[in-house]
C-alpha positions as CSV (number, residue, x, y, z in Angstrom):
1,X,-59.6,-105.4,-62.4
2,X,-56.7,-106.4,-60.2
3,X,-56.2,-105.4,-56.6
4,X,-54.3,-102.2,-57.3
5,X,-56.8,-101.1,-60.0
6,X,-59.6,-101.6,-57.5
7,X,-57.8,-99.5,-54.9
8,X,-56.9,-96.7,-57.4
9,X,-60.4,-96.4,-58.8
10,X,-62.1,-96.6,-55.5
11,X,-59.8,-93.8,-54.1
12,X,-61.0,-91.6,-57.0
13,X,-64.6,-92.5,-56.4
14,X,-64.4,-91.7,-52.7
15,X,-62.6,-88.4,-53.5
16,X,-65.4,-87.5,-55.9
17,X,-68.0,-88.3,-53.3
18,X,-66.3,-86.3,-50.6
19,X,-66.0,-89.5,-48.5
20,X,-63.0,-90.4,-46.3
21,X,-60.5,-91.9,-48.7
22,X,-59.1,-94.0,-45.9
23,X,-62.1,-96.3,-46.6
24,X,-60.4,-97.3,-49.9
25,X,-59.1,-100.6,-48.5
26,X,-62.7,-101.9,-48.2
27,X,-62.8,-102.2,-51.9
28,X,-60.8,-105.4,-51.5
29,X,-63.3,-107.1,-49.2
30,X,-65.2,-109.2,-51.8
31,X,-62.0,-111.2,-52.4
32,X,-62.2,-112.7,-49.0
33,X,-64.5,-115.4,-50.5
34,X,-61.6,-117.0,-52.4
35,X,-61.5,-119.4,-49.4
36,X,-63.0,-121.9,-49.3
37,X,-63.0,-122.5,-53.1
38,X,-66.7,-123.1,-53.3
39,X,-67.4,-119.6,-52.0
40,X,-65.2,-117.9,-54.6
41,X,-66.8,-115.0,-56.4
42,X,-70.1,-115.8,-54.7
43,X,-70.3,-115.1,-50.9
44,X,-68.3,-111.8,-50.9
45,X,-69.9,-110.6,-54.2
46,X,-73.5,-110.6,-52.9
47,X,-74.9,-107.2,-52.0
48,X,-77.0,-108.7,-49.2
49,X,-73.8,-109.9,-47.5
50,X,-72.1,-106.5,-47.5
51,X,-73.5,-105.1,-44.2
52,X,-72.1,-107.9,-42.1
53,X,-68.8,-108.0,-44.1
54,X,-68.3,-104.3,-43.9
55,X,-69.3,-104.1,-40.2
56,X,-66.7,-106.8,-39.4
57,X,-64.0,-105.3,-41.5
58,X,-64.2,-101.9,-39.8
59,X,-63.8,-103.7,-36.5
60,X,-60.8,-105.7,-37.6
61,X,-59.1,-103.1,-39.7
62,X,-60.1,-99.8,-38.1
63,X,-60.4,-101.0,-34.5
64,X,-63.8,-99.5,-33.9
65,X,-65.9,-100.6,-30.9
66,X,-68.7,-102.3,-32.7
67,X,-69.7,-105.8,-31.4
68,X,-68.9,-108.6,-33.9
69,X,-69.2,-112.4,-33.9
70,X,-65.6,-113.6,-33.7
71,X,-66.6,-117.0,-34.8
72,X,-68.2,-115.8,-38.0
73,X,-66.8,-116.5,-41.5
74,X,-66.2,-112.7,-42.0
75,X,-64.2,-112.3,-38.9
76,X,-62.0,-115.3,-39.5
77,X,-61.3,-114.5,-43.1
78,X,-60.7,-110.8,-42.7
79,X,-58.4,-111.5,-39.7
80,X,-56.5,-114.0,-41.8
81,X,-56.1,-111.4,-44.6
82,X,-55.5,-108.4,-42.5
83,X,-51.8,-108.0,-43.1
84,X,-52.1,-108.8,-46.8
85,X,-54.8,-106.2,-47.1
86,X,-52.7,-103.6,-45.4
87,X,-49.7,-104.5,-47.5
88,X,-51.7,-104.0,-50.7
89,X,-52.9,-100.6,-49.4
90,X,-49.3,-99.6,-48.6
91,X,-48.2,-100.6,-52.1
92,X,-51.2,-98.8,-53.7
93,X,-50.5,-95.6,-51.6
94,X,-47.3,-95.1,-53.7
95,X,-49.3,-95.3,-56.9
96,X,-52.0,-92.9,-55.5
97,X,-49.6,-90.6,-53.7
98,X,-51.5,-90.7,-50.5
99,X,-50.3,-92.6,-47.5
100,X,-53.5,-92.1,-45.5
101,X,-55.1,-95.1,-47.1
102,X,-52.7,-97.3,-45.1
103,X,-54.8,-96.3,-42.0
104,X,-58.3,-97.5,-42.6
105,X,-61.2,-95.5,-41.3
106,X,-64.5,-96.8,-40.0
107,X,-66.5,-94.5,-42.3
108,X,-69.5,-96.6,-43.1
109,X,-70.7,-94.7,-46.1
110,X,-67.2,-94.6,-47.7
111,X,-66.9,-98.3,-46.9
112,X,-70.3,-98.9,-48.5
113,X,-69.1,-97.2,-51.7
114,X,-65.8,-99.0,-51.7
115,X,-67.1,-102.6,-51.3
116,X,-69.9,-102.1,-53.8
117,X,-67.5,-100.6,-56.3
118,X,-65.6,-103.9,-56.4
119,X,-68.4,-105.9,-57.8
120,X,-69.5,-103.1,-60.1
121,X,-66.0,-103.0,-61.6
122,X,-65.9,-106.8,-61.6
123,X,-68.6,-106.8,-64.4
124,X,-65.6,-106.2,-66.7
125,X,-63.8,-109.3,-65.3
126,X,-66.5,-112.0,-65.1
127,X,-70.2,-112.4,-64.6
128,X,-71.3,-111.3,-61.1
129,X,-74.3,-112.7,-59.3
130,X,-74.8,-109.6,-57.2
131,X,-78.5,-110.3,-56.3
132,X,-78.3,-113.8,-54.8
133,X,-80.2,-115.4,-53.3
134,X,-83.2,-113.4,-54.7
135,X,-81.9,-113.8,-58.3
136,X,-79.3,-116.1,-59.9
137,X,-78.9,-113.9,-63.0
138,X,-75.4,-112.6,-63.7
139,X,-74.4,-109.1,-64.5
140,X,-71.6,-108.4,-66.9
141,X,-70.2,-106.2,-69.7
142,X,-71.7,-108.5,-72.3
143,X,-71.4,-106.1,-75.3
144,X,-67.8,-105.3,-74.4
145,X,-66.9,-109.0,-74.2
146,X,-68.6,-109.7,-77.5
147,X,-66.6,-107.0,-79.2
148,X,-63.2,-107.5,-77.6
149,X,-63.4,-111.3,-77.2
150,X,-63.6,-112.4,-73.6
151,X,-60.5,-114.7,-73.5
152,X,-58.5,-112.1,-75.5
153,X,-59.4,-109.5,-72.9
154,X,-58.5,-111.9,-70.0
155,X,-55.2,-112.9,-71.6
156,X,-53.9,-109.5,-72.7
157,X,-55.3,-106.9,-70.3
158,X,-53.7,-108.3,-67.2
159,X,-50.2,-108.0,-68.6
160,X,-48.5,-105.6,-66.2
161,X,-47.5,-103.1,-69.0
162,X,-51.1,-103.0,-70.2
163,X,-53.0,-102.8,-66.9
164,X,-50.6,-100.3,-65.4
165,X,-51.0,-98.0,-68.4
166,X,-54.8,-98.3,-68.1
167,X,-54.6,-97.6,-64.4
168,X,-52.5,-94.5,-64.8
169,X,-54.6,-93.1,-67.6
170,X,-57.9,-93.6,-65.8
171,X,-56.5,-92.2,-62.6
172,X,-55.6,-89.0,-64.4
173,X,-58.7,-88.7,-66.6
174,X,-61.1,-85.8,-66.6
175,X,-64.0,-88.2,-65.8
176,X,-63.2,-87.4,-62.2
177,X,-63.9,-83.7,-62.6
178,X,-67.3,-84.1,-60.9
179,X,-68.9,-84.1,-57.4
180,X,-71.1,-87.0,-56.5
181,X,-73.5,-87.7,-53.7
182,X,-72.3,-91.1,-52.2
183,X,-75.9,-92.4,-51.7
184,X,-76.9,-91.5,-55.2
185,X,-73.7,-93.2,-56.6
186,X,-74.5,-96.3,-54.6
187,X,-78.0,-96.4,-55.9
188,X,-76.8,-95.9,-59.5
189,X,-74.2,-98.7,-59.2
190,X,-76.8,-101.1,-58.0
191,X,-79.2,-100.1,-60.8
192,X,-76.4,-100.6,-63.3
193,X,-75.7,-104.1,-61.9
194,X,-79.4,-104.8,-62.6
195,X,-79.2,-103.2,-66.1
196,X,-76.2,-105.4,-67.0
197,X,-77.8,-108.6,-65.9
198,X,-78.9,-111.3,-68.3
199,X,-81.6,-112.4,-68.9
200,X,-82.5,-109.7,-66.4
201,X,-83.0,-109.2,-62.7
202,X,-86.6,-108.0,-61.9
203,X,-86.5,-104.3,-60.9
204,X,-88.4,-105.1,-57.7
205,X,-85.4,-107.1,-56.5
206,X,-82.9,-104.4,-57.6
207,X,-85.0,-101.8,-55.8
208,X,-85.2,-104.0,-52.6
209,X,-81.4,-104.4,-52.6
210,X,-81.0,-100.6,-52.9
211,X,-83.5,-100.0,-50.0
212,X,-81.9,-102.4,-47.6
213,X,-78.3,-101.4,-48.4
214,X,-79.0,-97.6,-48.1
215,X,-80.9,-98.2,-44.9
216,X,-77.8,-100.0,-43.5
217,X,-75.7,-97.0,-44.5
218,X,-78.0,-94.6,-42.7
219,X,-80.0,-93.2,-45.6
220,X,-83.8,-93.4,-45.4
221,X,-84.7,-90.6,-47.8
222,X,-85.4,-91.1,-51.5
223,X,-82.5,-90.4,-53.8
224,X,-83.0,-89.7,-57.5
225,X,-80.4,-91.7,-59.3
226,X,-80.1,-89.4,-62.4
227,X,-76.8,-87.8,-61.7
228,X,-75.3,-91.1,-60.5
229,X,-76.5,-93.0,-63.5
230,X,-75.2,-90.3,-65.8
231,X,-71.7,-90.6,-64.2
232,X,-71.8,-94.4,-64.3
233,X,-72.6,-94.6,-68.0
234,X,-69.9,-92.0,-68.8
235,X,-67.5,-93.9,-66.5
236,X,-68.2,-97.3,-68.2
237,X,-67.7,-95.7,-71.6
238,X,-64.4,-94.3,-70.4
239,X,-63.2,-97.6,-69.0
240,X,-64.2,-99.4,-72.3
241,X,-62.5,-96.8,-74.5
242,X,-59.3,-96.9,-72.4
243,X,-59.2,-100.7,-72.5
244,X,-59.6,-100.6,-76.3
245,X,-56.8,-98.1,-76.4
246,X,-54.5,-100.1,-74.2
247,X,-55.2,-103.3,-76.2
248,X,-55.0,-101.4,-79.5
249,X,-58.5,-102.6,-80.5
250,X,-60.7,-100.5,-82.8
């Protein structure tokens, strides 16, 4: 997914969870790792790095009073990208029809949904090593790539006429006619990242990632993932079907 698609989908996820939609911009944070090149699609795409990335981002983008290390990689990179991130949010606000996303909030839970949604959706783009350093195994939409052809997808889907149609159709789809608990959705997205891994991340490592991340977000109670998983599977089916439709693939 491109930047605008990440923002549009995350907005709808936050809306469905009853979270502050002004946290939408945090869905772009994993892309901070494009510099230096050897960090690309690794550092910012690891779940265990999300707490320090998100904490720093709320300080830089939402001007909260949390103490951060201004010499850290996160602080330097987010500060460098601050204006480009805000410009992307401004441009996306026109597509979404809500200017509030141009003023980032420091809602930790909404931010937690947003940043995680990036790597969850990235499973359509390329293999994601979400559980490093505990597991090197990558998560991806392997069956989808097998059917559509990975390079065919990468070549055709990102044509503006194609991805803009996909984005609009998904934004207006009935899949969003639901109410989700944000913690349950977070748990479900991490479980799905484990499910989509090959040869397969051990569930103990998936469970540990869930526990640590939810604790950071202020949730210490057990959350049944059933409703979140039901939504995620329906959501993935919807995304796949709309991509096929946009690419005119049976």
